[in-house]
SERO-108023 format. One record per residue (C-alpha): x, y, z. Coordinates in Angstrom, 3 decimals, decimal comma. Last residue first. Layout:
SERO-108023
<rec x="X" y="Y" z="Z"/>
...
This chain:
SERO-108023
<rec x="41,472" y="24,588" z="-88,859"/>
<rec x="44,173" y="21,943" z="-90,274"/>
<rec x="46,627" y="23,244" z="-87,122"/>
<rec x="43,311" y="22,637" z="-84,466"/>
<rec x="43,046" y="19,352" z="-86,499"/>
<rec x="46,535" y="18,655" z="-85,685"/>
<rec x="46,226" y="19,604" z="-82,168"/>
<rec x="43,430" y="17,380" z="-81,318"/>
<rec x="44,637" y="14,593" z="-83,293"/>
<rec x="48,323" y="15,065" z="-80,999"/>
<rec x="46,057" y="15,170" z="-77,863"/>
<rec x="43,594" y="11,938" z="-78,809"/>
<rec x="40,226" y="12,798" z="-78,190"/>
<rec x="37,588" y="11,515" z="-75,693"/>
<rec x="35,900" y="15,099" z="-75,810"/>
<rec x="36,434" y="15,954" z="-72,174"/>
<rec x="39,819" y="14,723" z="-72,032"/>
<rec x="40,993" y="16,421" z="-75,323"/>
<rec x="39,875" y="19,514" z="-73,931"/>
<rec x="42,099" y="19,199" z="-70,708"/>
<rec x="45,268" y="17,971" z="-72,817"/>
<rec x="44,133" y="20,776" z="-75,116"/>
<rec x="44,440" y="23,311" z="-71,769"/>
<rec x="48,067" y="21,543" z="-70,865"/>
<rec x="49,442" y="22,028" z="-74,216"/>
<rec x="48,181" y="25,530" z="-74,760"/>
<rec x="49,357" y="26,507" z="-70,643"/>
<rec x="52,867" y="24,728" z="-72,242"/>
<rec x="53,747" y="26,132" z="-75,202"/>
<rec x="52,036" y="29,386" z="-75,131"/>
<rec x="53,543" y="30,028" z="-71,300"/>
<rec x="56,982" y="29,077" z="-72,431"/>
<rec x="56,678" y="31,744" z="-75,711"/>
<rec x="56,131" y="34,475" z="-72,655"/>
<rec x="58,288" y="33,418" z="-70,092"/>
<rec x="61,069" y="33,081" z="-73,275"/>
<rec x="59,924" y="36,280" z="-74,906"/>
<rec x="59,527" y="38,186" z="-70,960"/>
<rec x="63,687" y="36,831" z="-70,536"/>
<rec x="64,046" y="38,785" z="-74,105"/>
<rec x="62,699" y="41,960" z="-73,123"/>
<rec x="64,675" y="42,159" z="-69,832"/>
<rec x="67,803" y="41,469" z="-71,171"/>
<rec x="67,982" y="43,746" z="-74,312"/>
<rec x="67,448" y="46,993" z="-71,633"/>
<rec x="69,407" y="46,088" z="-69,297"/>
<rec x="69,224" y="43,274" z="-65,888"/>
<rec x="69,108" y="46,560" z="-63,756"/>
<rec x="65,718" y="45,323" z="-61,740"/>
<rec x="62,769" y="47,105" z="-61,113"/>
<rec x="61,260" y="48,988" z="-64,258"/>
<rec x="62,879" y="46,567" z="-67,493"/>
<rec x="62,485" y="43,353" z="-65,584"/>
<rec x="59,172" y="44,605" z="-64,806"/>
<rec x="58,245" y="45,392" z="-67,996"/>
<rec x="59,568" y="42,127" z="-69,215"/>
<rec x="57,668" y="39,949" z="-66,991"/>
<rec x="54,481" y="41,385" z="-67,305"/>
<rec x="54,464" y="41,028" z="-71,406"/>
<rec x="55,401" y="37,669" z="-70,742"/>
<rec x="52,574" y="37,457" z="-68,347"/>
<rec x="49,688" y="39,104" z="-70,522"/>
<rec x="50,179" y="38,096" z="-73,488"/>
<rec x="51,561" y="34,404" z="-72,869"/>
<rec x="48,331" y="33,970" z="-70,593"/>
<rec x="45,799" y="35,557" z="-73,419"/>
<rec x="47,117" y="32,878" z="-76,426"/>
<rec x="47,818" y="29,971" z="-74,416"/>
<rec x="44,010" y="30,885" z="-73,845"/>
<rec x="42,990" y="31,228" z="-77,223"/>
<rec x="44,821" y="27,314" z="-78,769"/>
<rec x="48,578" y="26,808" z="-79,768"/>
<rec x="49,373" y="27,046" z="-83,839"/>
<rec x="52,890" y="25,886" z="-84,499"/>
<rec x="54,893" y="27,945" z="-86,813"/>
<rec x="52,517" y="31,605" z="-87,156"/>
<rec x="51,936" y="30,649" z="-83,009"/>
<rec x="55,496" y="30,972" z="-82,100"/>
<rec x="56,196" y="33,860" z="-83,135"/>
<rec x="52,422" y="35,994" z="-83,062"/>
<rec x="51,269" y="34,238" z="-79,897"/>
<rec x="54,385" y="33,786" z="-77,840"/>
<rec x="56,565" y="36,497" z="-79,111"/>
<rec x="53,605" y="39,194" z="-78,861"/>
<rec x="53,780" y="40,833" z="-74,946"/>
<rec x="57,681" y="40,236" z="-75,109"/>
<rec x="57,773" y="42,481" z="-77,857"/>
<rec x="54,776" y="44,885" z="-76,252"/>
<rec x="57,140" y="44,846" z="-72,833"/>
<rec x="60,321" y="45,888" z="-75,435"/>
<rec x="58,626" y="48,091" z="-77,533"/>
<rec x="57,409" y="51,101" z="-74,579"/>
<rec x="59,503" y="50,046" z="-72,259"/>
<rec x="62,533" y="49,835" z="-75,032"/>
<rec x="61,246" y="53,480" z="-76,069"/>
<rec x="61,335" y="55,136" z="-72,874"/>
<rec x="65,261" y="53,726" z="-72,229"/>
<rec x="65,956" y="54,997" z="-75,337"/>
<rec x="65,324" y="58,481" z="-74,622"/>
<rec x="66,344" y="58,585" z="-71,141"/>
<rec x="63,700" y="59,825" z="-68,840"/>
<rec x="61,812" y="62,444" z="-67,912"/>
<rec x="58,280" y="62,034" z="-66,311"/>
<rec x="55,393" y="61,742" z="-68,666"/>
<rec x="52,902" y="64,261" z="-68,712"/>
<rec x="53,721" y="66,431" z="-71,797"/>
<rec x="54,384" y="63,436" z="-73,354"/>
<rec x="51,327" y="61,863" z="-72,458"/>
<rec x="49,654" y="64,619" z="-74,000"/>
<rec x="50,918" y="64,594" z="-77,190"/>
<rec x="50,380" y="60,447" z="-77,470"/>
<rec x="46,343" y="60,786" z="-76,776"/>
<rec x="46,394" y="64,319" z="-79,016"/>
<rec x="47,688" y="61,466" z="-81,641"/>
<rec x="45,378" y="58,443" z="-80,522"/>
<rec x="42,284" y="60,759" z="-81,146"/>
<rec x="43,551" y="62,300" z="-84,773"/>
<rec x="44,712" y="58,546" z="-86,073"/>
<rec x="41,181" y="57,134" z="-84,231"/>
<rec x="39,216" y="59,729" z="-86,448"/>
<rec x="41,268" y="58,155" z="-89,512"/>
<rec x="39,496" y="54,756" z="-88,787"/>
<rec x="36,637" y="56,244" z="-88,422"/>
<rec x="35,944" y="58,169" z="-90,959"/>
<rec x="36,997" y="55,164" z="-92,521"/>
<rec x="34,704" y="52,416" z="-91,636"/>
<rec x="31,893" y="55,062" z="-92,133"/>
<rec x="32,524" y="55,205" z="-95,576"/>
<rec x="32,649" y="51,411" z="-96,207"/>
<rec x="29,185" y="50,974" z="-94,506"/>
<rec x="28,975" y="49,614" z="-91,077"/>
<rec x="28,266" y="45,878" z="-90,123"/>
<rec x="28,226" y="44,943" z="-86,995"/>
<rec x="30,003" y="41,000" z="-86,556"/>
<rec x="31,260" y="41,717" z="-83,419"/>
<rec x="30,625" y="45,504" z="-81,410"/>
<rec x="32,871" y="45,009" z="-78,686"/>
<rec x="36,284" y="42,648" z="-80,414"/>
<rec x="35,548" y="44,282" z="-83,906"/>
<rec x="35,454" y="48,024" z="-82,806"/>
<rec x="38,608" y="47,578" z="-80,830"/>
<rec x="40,059" y="45,383" z="-83,338"/>
<rec x="39,204" y="48,503" z="-86,381"/>
<rec x="38,959" y="51,656" z="-84,836"/>
<rec x="41,300" y="51,599" z="-81,169"/>
<rec x="43,725" y="48,821" z="-82,764"/>
<rec x="44,313" y="50,057" z="-85,868"/>
<rec x="44,501" y="53,728" z="-84,586"/>
<rec x="47,825" y="52,719" z="-82,401"/>
<rec x="49,017" y="50,641" z="-85,636"/>
<rec x="49,026" y="54,160" z="-87,615"/>
<rec x="50,374" y="56,000" z="-84,843"/>
<rec x="52,978" y="53,624" z="-84,323"/>
<rec x="53,937" y="53,822" z="-88,096"/>
<rec x="53,948" y="57,790" z="-88,200"/>
<rec x="55,953" y="57,999" z="-85,159"/>
<rec x="58,341" y="55,853" z="-87,100"/>
<rec x="58,612" y="57,138" z="-89,757"/>
<rec x="58,563" y="60,727" z="-88,191"/>
<rec x="62,016" y="60,379" z="-85,769"/>
<rec x="63,397" y="59,709" z="-88,890"/>
<rec x="62,130" y="62,034" z="-91,310"/>
<rec x="62,836" y="64,491" z="-88,671"/>
<rec x="66,540" y="63,520" z="-88,912"/>
<rec x="66,431" y="64,025" z="-92,379"/>
<rec x="64,856" y="67,464" z="-91,543"/>
<rec x="67,564" y="68,501" z="-89,745"/>
<rec x="70,270" y="66,622" z="-92,254"/>
<rec x="68,580" y="69,428" z="-94,345"/>
<rec x="69,292" y="72,457" z="-91,712"/>
<rec x="73,110" y="71,799" z="-90,559"/>
<rec x="73,529" y="71,560" z="-94,924"/>
<rec x="72,262" y="75,132" z="-95,275"/>
<rec x="74,722" y="76,632" z="-92,949"/>
<rec x="77,349" y="75,115" z="-91,307"/>
<rec x="76,979" y="71,245" z="-90,029"/>
<rec x="79,054" y="71,409" z="-86,906"/>
<rec x="78,400" y="73,387" z="-84,137"/>
<rec x="74,552" y="73,501" z="-84,054"/>
<rec x="74,138" y="69,949" z="-85,630"/>
<rec x="76,593" y="68,303" z="-83,388"/>
<rec x="74,881" y="70,198" z="-80,327"/>
<rec x="71,381" y="68,524" z="-81,356"/>
<rec x="73,386" y="65,217" z="-82,134"/>
<rec x="74,814" y="65,140" z="-78,551"/>
<rec x="71,495" y="66,295" z="-76,610"/>
<rec x="70,406" y="63,255" z="-75,539"/>
<rec x="73,048" y="63,158" z="-73,961"/>
<rec x="72,210" y="65,682" z="-71,081"/>
<rec x="74,132" y="68,544" z="-69,442"/>
<rec x="76,087" y="68,643" z="-72,540"/>
<rec x="80,093" y="70,344" z="-71,299"/>
<rec x="80,933" y="73,124" z="-73,657"/>
<rec x="82,254" y="72,941" z="-76,991"/>
<rec x="85,435" y="72,914" z="-78,242"/>
<rec x="86,997" y="72,125" z="-74,839"/>
<rec x="89,001" y="69,501" z="-75,599"/>
<rec x="86,875" y="67,157" z="-73,723"/>
<rec x="83,459" y="68,505" z="-75,324"/>
<rec x="85,006" y="67,730" z="-78,767"/>
<rec x="85,802" y="64,331" z="-78,045"/>
<rec x="82,365" y="63,729" z="-76,385"/>
<rec x="80,959" y="65,167" z="-79,821"/>
<rec x="82,355" y="62,701" z="-81,344"/>
<rec x="82,249" y="59,746" z="-79,997"/>
<rec x="78,254" y="60,765" z="-80,026"/>
<rec x="78,168" y="61,756" z="-83,544"/>
<rec x="79,850" y="57,811" z="-84,079"/>
<rec x="75,944" y="57,023" z="-83,138"/>
<rec x="75,241" y="57,103" z="-87,328"/>
<rec x="77,017" y="53,802" z="-88,417"/>
<rec x="73,825" y="51,722" z="-88,044"/>
<rec x="72,330" y="54,120" z="-90,454"/>
<rec x="74,375" y="52,786" z="-93,094"/>
<rec x="74,642" y="49,647" z="-92,554"/>
<rec x="70,982" y="49,437" z="-92,509"/>
<rec x="70,422" y="50,666" z="-96,068"/>
<rec x="72,939" y="48,688" z="-97,264"/>
<rec x="71,420" y="45,635" z="-96,526"/>
<rec x="67,540" y="46,876" z="-96,327"/>
<rec x="67,732" y="46,452" z="-100,565"/>
<rec x="69,418" y="42,915" z="-100,741"/>
<rec x="66,556" y="41,532" z="-98,321"/>
<rec x="63,884" y="42,924" z="-100,077"/>
<rec x="64,857" y="41,381" z="-103,082"/>
<rec x="65,158" y="38,280" z="-101,026"/>
<rec x="61,383" y="38,221" z="-100,136"/>
<rec x="60,509" y="37,889" z="-104,026"/>
<rec x="56,980" y="39,786" z="-104,331"/>
<rec x="54,156" y="37,597" z="-106,182"/>
<rec x="51,497" y="38,080" z="-103,456"/>
<rec x="52,624" y="41,777" z="-102,959"/>
<rec x="53,260" y="42,859" z="-99,613"/>
<rec x="51,191" y="44,855" z="-97,076"/>
<rec x="51,306" y="41,660" z="-94,235"/>
<rec x="54,380" y="42,192" z="-93,469"/>
<rec x="54,147" y="45,764" z="-93,219"/>
<rec x="52,094" y="44,780" z="-90,273"/>
<rec x="55,692" y="43,373" z="-88,980"/>
<rec x="56,697" y="46,845" z="-87,672"/>
<rec x="54,400" y="48,390" z="-86,293"/>
<rec x="52,831" y="45,376" z="-84,601"/>
<rec x="55,707" y="44,117" z="-82,835"/>
<rec x="56,654" y="40,498" z="-83,685"/>
<rec x="59,337" y="40,063" z="-85,951"/>
<rec x="60,711" y="42,808" z="-86,139"/>
<rec x="61,370" y="43,204" z="-82,514"/>
<rec x="61,852" y="39,263" z="-82,583"/>
<rec x="65,183" y="39,617" z="-84,772"/>
<rec x="66,372" y="42,681" z="-82,764"/>
<rec x="66,247" y="41,075" z="-79,833"/>
<rec x="67,451" y="37,949" z="-81,075"/>
<rec x="71,100" y="40,342" z="-82,533"/>
<rec x="70,488" y="42,538" z="-79,536"/>
<rec x="72,179" y="39,888" z="-77,285"/>
<rec x="75,891" y="40,809" z="-78,945"/>
<rec x="75,594" y="43,780" z="-77,371"/>
<rec x="75,142" y="42,198" z="-73,501"/>
<rec x="77,176" y="39,338" z="-73,861"/>
<rec x="80,206" y="41,447" z="-71,929"/>
<rec x="77,813" y="41,327" z="-69,159"/>
<rec x="76,129" y="44,046" z="-66,902"/>
<rec x="73,154" y="44,304" z="-69,193"/>
<rec x="72,425" y="46,205" z="-72,619"/>
<rec x="72,823" y="49,503" z="-70,938"/>
<rec x="75,995" y="48,433" z="-70,068"/>
<rec x="77,897" y="45,575" z="-71,402"/>
<rec x="80,608" y="45,315" z="-68,983"/>
<rec x="84,314" y="45,604" z="-69,149"/>
<rec x="84,710" y="47,910" z="-71,425"/>
<rec x="86,796" y="48,191" z="-74,198"/>
<rec x="86,581" y="51,521" z="-75,790"/>
<rec x="84,097" y="53,613" z="-73,444"/>
<rec x="85,649" y="52,054" z="-70,646"/>
<rec x="89,641" y="53,092" z="-71,394"/>
<rec x="88,140" y="57,087" z="-70,068"/>
<rec x="88,737" y="60,158" z="-71,584"/>
<rec x="92,393" y="58,724" z="-73,163"/>
<rec x="90,286" y="56,068" z="-75,053"/>
<rec x="87,631" y="57,962" z="-76,561"/>
<rec x="90,454" y="60,329" z="-77,898"/>
<rec x="92,267" y="57,058" z="-79,377"/>
<rec x="89,198" y="56,379" z="-81,452"/>
<rec x="88,560" y="58,975" z="-82,565"/>
<rec x="92,315" y="59,374" z="-83,764"/>
<rec x="91,788" y="55,479" z="-85,418"/>
<rec x="88,569" y="56,622" z="-86,866"/>
<rec x="90,436" y="59,216" z="-88,744"/>
<rec x="89,798" y="63,389" z="-87,624"/>
<rec x="88,125" y="65,965" z="-89,066"/>
<rec x="86,864" y="64,638" z="-92,510"/>
<rec x="86,139" y="61,960" z="-91,174"/>
<rec x="83,865" y="63,492" z="-88,798"/>
<rec x="82,510" y="65,312" z="-92,212"/>
<rec x="82,367" y="61,927" z="-94,065"/>
<rec x="80,229" y="60,598" z="-91,521"/>
<rec x="77,743" y="63,499" z="-91,492"/>
<rec x="77,086" y="63,702" z="-95,116"/>
<rec x="77,030" y="60,246" z="-95,622"/>
<rec x="74,262" y="60,104" z="-92,650"/>
<rec x="72,216" y="62,859" z="-93,994"/>
<rec x="72,001" y="60,599" z="-97,112"/>
<rec x="71,273" y="57,204" z="-95,351"/>
<rec x="68,075" y="59,216" z="-93,617"/>
<rec x="66,971" y="61,034" z="-97,154"/>
<rec x="66,012" y="57,986" z="-98,668"/>
<rec x="65,009" y="56,861" z="-95,474"/>
<rec x="63,043" y="59,641" z="-95,469"/>
<rec x="61,529" y="58,691" z="-98,959"/>
<rec x="60,619" y="55,207" z="-98,357"/>
<rec x="58,528" y="56,256" z="-94,933"/>
<rec x="56,387" y="58,915" z="-97,055"/>
<rec x="55,526" y="56,167" z="-99,712"/>
<rec x="54,980" y="53,167" z="-96,139"/>
<rec x="53,529" y="55,869" z="-94,066"/>
<rec x="51,234" y="57,276" z="-96,957"/>
<rec x="49,664" y="53,622" z="-97,827"/>
<rec x="49,267" y="52,448" z="-94,429"/>
<rec x="46,951" y="55,042" z="-93,590"/>
<rec x="46,392" y="57,780" z="-96,491"/>
<rec x="44,550" y="60,581" z="-95,276"/>
<rec x="45,169" y="59,846" z="-91,266"/>
<rec x="48,427" y="59,309" z="-91,892"/>
<rec x="49,126" y="62,895" z="-93,907"/>
<rec x="47,329" y="64,363" z="-91,605"/>
<rec x="48,660" y="63,053" z="-88,054"/>
<rec x="52,035" y="63,432" z="-89,595"/>
<rec x="51,638" y="67,077" z="-89,741"/>
<rec x="49,648" y="67,561" z="-86,916"/>
<rec x="52,509" y="65,747" z="-84,816"/>
<rec x="55,770" y="68,007" z="-86,105"/>
<rec x="53,624" y="71,474" z="-85,314"/>
<rec x="53,040" y="69,723" z="-81,484"/>
<rec x="56,994" y="68,574" z="-80,856"/>
<rec x="57,899" y="71,857" z="-82,449"/>
<rec x="55,189" y="73,899" z="-79,694"/>
<rec x="55,875" y="71,787" z="-76,630"/>
<rec x="59,898" y="72,283" z="-77,672"/>
<rec x="59,640" y="75,763" z="-77,740"/>
<rec x="60,583" y="76,723" z="-81,098"/>
<rec x="63,564" y="77,969" z="-82,911"/>
<rec x="63,210" y="75,879" z="-85,769"/>
<rec x="66,376" y="74,026" z="-85,296"/>
<rec x="66,768" y="74,014" z="-81,468"/>
<rec x="62,945" y="73,118" z="-81,065"/>
<rec x="62,626" y="71,102" z="-83,835"/>
<rec x="64,679" y="67,988" z="-82,887"/>
<rec x="64,252" y="67,946" z="-79,327"/>
<rec x="60,209" y="68,338" z="-79,921"/>
<rec x="60,714" y="65,342" z="-82,313"/>
<rec x="62,578" y="63,404" z="-80,205"/>
<rec x="60,032" y="64,189" z="-77,357"/>
<rec x="57,671" y="62,898" z="-79,648"/>
<rec x="59,361" y="59,290" z="-80,776"/>
<rec x="59,699" y="58,719" z="-76,508"/>
<rec x="56,449" y="59,576" z="-75,956"/>
<rec x="54,618" y="57,377" z="-78,502"/>
<rec x="56,645" y="54,558" z="-77,184"/>
<rec x="54,897" y="54,887" z="-74,127"/>
<rec x="51,376" y="55,240" z="-76,199"/>
<rec x="52,239" y="51,985" z="-77,564"/>
<rec x="52,918" y="50,453" z="-75,057"/>
<rec x="48,973" y="51,139" z="-73,966"/>
<rec x="47,298" y="50,576" z="-77,248"/>
<rec x="49,651" y="47,333" z="-78,049"/>
<rec x="48,211" y="46,044" z="-74,509"/>
<rec x="44,733" y="47,287" z="-75,329"/>
<rec x="44,567" y="45,636" z="-78,510"/>
<rec x="45,908" y="42,114" z="-78,005"/>
<rec x="42,961" y="42,334" z="-75,048"/>
<rec x="40,339" y="42,996" z="-77,805"/>
<rec x="41,432" y="40,365" z="-80,276"/>
<rec x="41,569" y="37,995" z="-77,426"/>
<rec x="38,545" y="39,052" z="-75,830"/>
<rec x="36,686" y="38,794" z="-79,010"/>
<rec x="38,360" y="35,041" z="-79,384"/>
<rec x="36,859" y="33,852" z="-76,119"/>
<rec x="34,019" y="33,045" z="-77,338"/>
<rec x="34,686" y="31,121" z="-79,941"/>
<rec x="31,756" y="31,820" z="-82,654"/>
<rec x="33,528" y="32,072" z="-85,581"/>
<rec x="35,133" y="28,133" z="-84,504"/>
<rec x="38,445" y="27,184" z="-82,749"/>
<rec x="40,369" y="30,643" z="-81,881"/>
<rec x="43,715" y="30,911" z="-82,658"/>
<rec x="44,738" y="32,082" z="-85,698"/>
<rec x="41,480" y="34,304" z="-86,213"/>
<rec x="42,403" y="36,160" z="-82,681"/>
<rec x="46,243" y="36,305" z="-83,219"/>
<rec x="46,017" y="37,938" z="-86,907"/>
<rec x="42,950" y="40,108" z="-85,532"/>
<rec x="45,710" y="41,487" z="-82,851"/>
<rec x="47,892" y="41,910" z="-85,136"/>
<rec x="46,149" y="44,430" z="-87,879"/>
<rec x="44,382" y="42,993" z="-91,807"/>
<rec x="43,811" y="38,787" z="-91,046"/>
<rec x="42,393" y="37,436" z="-94,144"/>
<rec x="42,694" y="34,067" z="-92,797"/>
<rec x="45,185" y="32,706" z="-96,249"/>
<rec x="46,783" y="36,101" z="-96,480"/>
<rec x="47,531" y="36,209" z="-92,177"/>
<rec x="49,077" y="32,697" z="-92,451"/>
<rec x="50,978" y="33,857" z="-96,237"/>
<rec x="52,248" y="36,982" z="-94,710"/>
<rec x="53,474" y="35,615" z="-91,645"/>
<rec x="55,103" y="33,194" z="-93,384"/>
<rec x="56,528" y="35,417" z="-95,510"/>
<rec x="58,346" y="37,692" z="-92,926"/>
<rec x="60,167" y="34,987" z="-90,958"/>
<rec x="63,317" y="34,110" z="-92,558"/>
<rec x="63,649" y="36,741" z="-94,825"/>
<rec x="62,389" y="39,830" z="-93,059"/>
<rec x="63,572" y="38,123" z="-90,097"/>
<rec x="67,048" y="38,446" z="-90,859"/>
<rec x="66,677" y="41,534" z="-92,513"/>
<rec x="65,972" y="42,776" z="-89,384"/>
<rec x="68,645" y="41,037" z="-87,299"/>
<rec x="71,615" y="42,864" z="-89,877"/>
<rec x="70,427" y="46,271" z="-89,180"/>
<rec x="70,279" y="45,357" z="-84,890"/>
<rec x="73,341" y="43,416" z="-84,564"/>
<rec x="75,062" y="46,228" z="-86,374"/>
<rec x="73,179" y="49,018" z="-84,092"/>
<rec x="74,675" y="46,537" z="-80,857"/>
<rec x="78,113" y="47,031" z="-82,434"/>
<rec x="78,172" y="50,517" z="-82,333"/>
<rec x="76,450" y="51,114" z="-78,998"/>
<rec x="79,147" y="49,402" z="-77,346"/>
<rec x="81,756" y="52,265" z="-78,869"/>
<rec x="81,114" y="54,507" z="-75,509"/>
<rec x="78,531" y="54,628" z="-72,851"/>
<rec x="77,987" y="58,347" z="-72,219"/>
<rec x="78,326" y="59,815" z="-75,691"/>
<rec x="77,494" y="56,723" z="-77,524"/>
<rec x="74,535" y="56,403" z="-75,473"/>
<rec x="73,485" y="59,407" z="-76,954"/>
<rec x="74,314" y="58,980" z="-80,066"/>
<rec x="71,968" y="55,685" z="-80,036"/>
<rec x="68,659" y="58,069" z="-78,623"/>
<rec x="69,060" y="61,076" z="-81,446"/>
<rec x="69,702" y="59,444" z="-84,709"/>
<rec x="68,831" y="56,016" z="-84,148"/>
<rec x="66,604" y="56,575" z="-81,458"/>
<rec x="64,723" y="58,486" z="-83,258"/>
<rec x="63,859" y="56,067" z="-86,067"/>
<rec x="66,154" y="53,059" z="-87,077"/>
<rec x="63,739" y="50,079" z="-87,530"/>
<rec x="60,780" y="52,701" z="-88,960"/>
<rec x="63,506" y="53,619" z="-92,012"/>
<rec x="64,207" y="50,013" z="-92,363"/>
<rec x="60,741" y="48,997" z="-92,141"/>
<rec x="59,347" y="51,513" z="-94,914"/>
<rec x="62,286" y="51,127" z="-97,051"/>
<rec x="62,329" y="47,394" z="-97,877"/>
<rec x="58,620" y="47,505" z="-98,072"/>
<rec x="58,618" y="49,957" z="-100,807"/>
<rec x="61,863" y="48,837" z="-102,702"/>
<rec x="60,324" y="44,988" z="-102,399"/>
<rec x="56,868" y="45,891" z="-103,473"/>
<rec x="53,926" y="47,199" z="-101,673"/>
<rec x="50,456" y="46,574" z="-102,836"/>
<rec x="48,895" y="44,964" z="-99,990"/>
<rec x="45,780" y="46,902" z="-100,128"/>
<rec x="48,258" y="50,013" z="-97,930"/>
<rec x="47,225" y="47,326" z="-95,289"/>
<rec x="44,986" y="49,396" z="-93,055"/>
<rec x="43,546" y="51,896" z="-95,719"/>
<rec x="43,008" y="49,900" z="-98,626"/>
<rec x="42,295" y="46,681" z="-96,129"/>
<rec x="39,322" y="47,872" z="-95,257"/>
<rec x="37,936" y="47,127" z="-98,987"/>
<rec x="36,086" y="49,799" z="-100,787"/>
<rec x="38,768" y="52,136" z="-101,752"/>
<rec x="39,355" y="55,038" z="-99,199"/>
<rec x="42,930" y="54,372" z="-98,440"/>
<rec x="44,405" y="53,198" z="-101,906"/>
<rec x="42,997" y="56,685" z="-103,217"/>
<rec x="44,462" y="58,148" z="-100,195"/>
<rec x="47,699" y="57,423" z="-101,489"/>
<rec x="48,182" y="61,145" z="-103,562"/>
<rec x="47,178" y="63,122" z="-100,971"/>
<rec x="49,560" y="61,077" z="-98,184"/>
<rec x="52,133" y="61,617" z="-100,428"/>
<rec x="51,440" y="65,246" z="-100,945"/>
<rec x="51,443" y="65,585" z="-97,104"/>
<rec x="54,931" y="63,749" z="-97,515"/>
<rec x="56,175" y="66,423" z="-99,928"/>
<rec x="54,687" y="69,325" z="-98,171"/>
<rec x="56,689" y="68,410" z="-94,754"/>
<rec x="60,133" y="68,076" z="-97,148"/>
<rec x="59,656" y="71,724" z="-98,864"/>
<rec x="57,756" y="73,476" z="-95,270"/>
<rec x="60,765" y="72,405" z="-93,360"/>
<rec x="63,560" y="73,567" z="-95,769"/>
<rec x="61,949" y="77,258" z="-96,312"/>
<rec x="61,572" y="76,840" z="-92,085"/>
<rec x="65,124" y="75,766" z="-91,658"/>
<rec x="66,129" y="78,763" z="-94,689"/>
<rec x="63,980" y="81,309" z="-92,176"/>
<rec x="66,341" y="80,148" z="-88,929"/>
């Protein structure tokens, strides 16, 4: 246990040190220093931070639990997940970076406002930005619950602390370096984290396949239940067997429009080649997508009587580390897993704080000016406040499957942003269309996830379609109404809006 504390202290001190180093960027006169890392990210940092954030607590704790419960379907889903994130980088990232850079957007809600408002004095502008910020805050707090819970599950076993104390300790460390360095600290620490995560994956795979071959693992899973190897449905991604394949479009939209993912696109340097980012992200994603094999290994060992029944599928990774990783290796890999969960927790926290300190401030206070020092204090204070809110929300949240909590937050937010961010980057609608799209798409995905059994991927994708449809239809209808009022052809008004 002392060894684990030493490993944790060294790792966390490194992250805090990077936060201190990033403080110089965060404290620059331009607010982009704190919110976008002064738009300074190169290809390695960009690939590292987005892959670390994509493969987070769900990847190291939730995904092994899904394989334990449902079988190898999750491995196929993870494969599509990693490739689709790279596709979003290559085929959408530069579009969003260019559009946001042209109008000076620092956050996604601000981008939605500036992209859709007809003028600086558009009365709907503050409402659009405020609505996007509130939706982001509510749903990211839900996701923060899942990340905090994952941290508590791993660290309580690792450090010998109670669940609540372990979660609180890790959250305090994350709040510290995020508040000091903003997005630069988040990106730099993520890059260190993803290196550790990848090394941890390699060590785990060597241990598993050193004990039994892949063919043996598959055969033993099949003997437990053929559904684990050759399922007749796509559970938990839907009843149809096509369910896991739908992870491909889901993950593309996940990376393209979720604020805590795509805000990194806004922070990329102008001279960066996006194909270089993709070339680095592919091998990272391939390695990280194999970590759910832990769930199958633990299920087999449980069936053989080597370990007692888990009780909860989410305990697959903690039990694996406790029983199959000796001594210092268990501690180091636990640190890498904590890195994985921290990489998303810090990203969510940074986006949450930006929605409060920047977007709500702009929506409510308008153009009121503050000094650079005052703005920095507001930004840092928001990090602390939202971290505390995330911890309290975790304490009061009802028990639920870890992956479901994650998808309830991210899937609903994805559907809310699909219209105004994804379509809105390629074809410019208007403020009314953006508002209706956010509310309608998010509501559709949330209701389907909560009140139906359509699956974790199908429900958000239907929400995406609803949000995109509402965005296009409502924008065109309101363009038509506005044209009738101003006696201007619809096509000319749409072209004028797209150019403005």
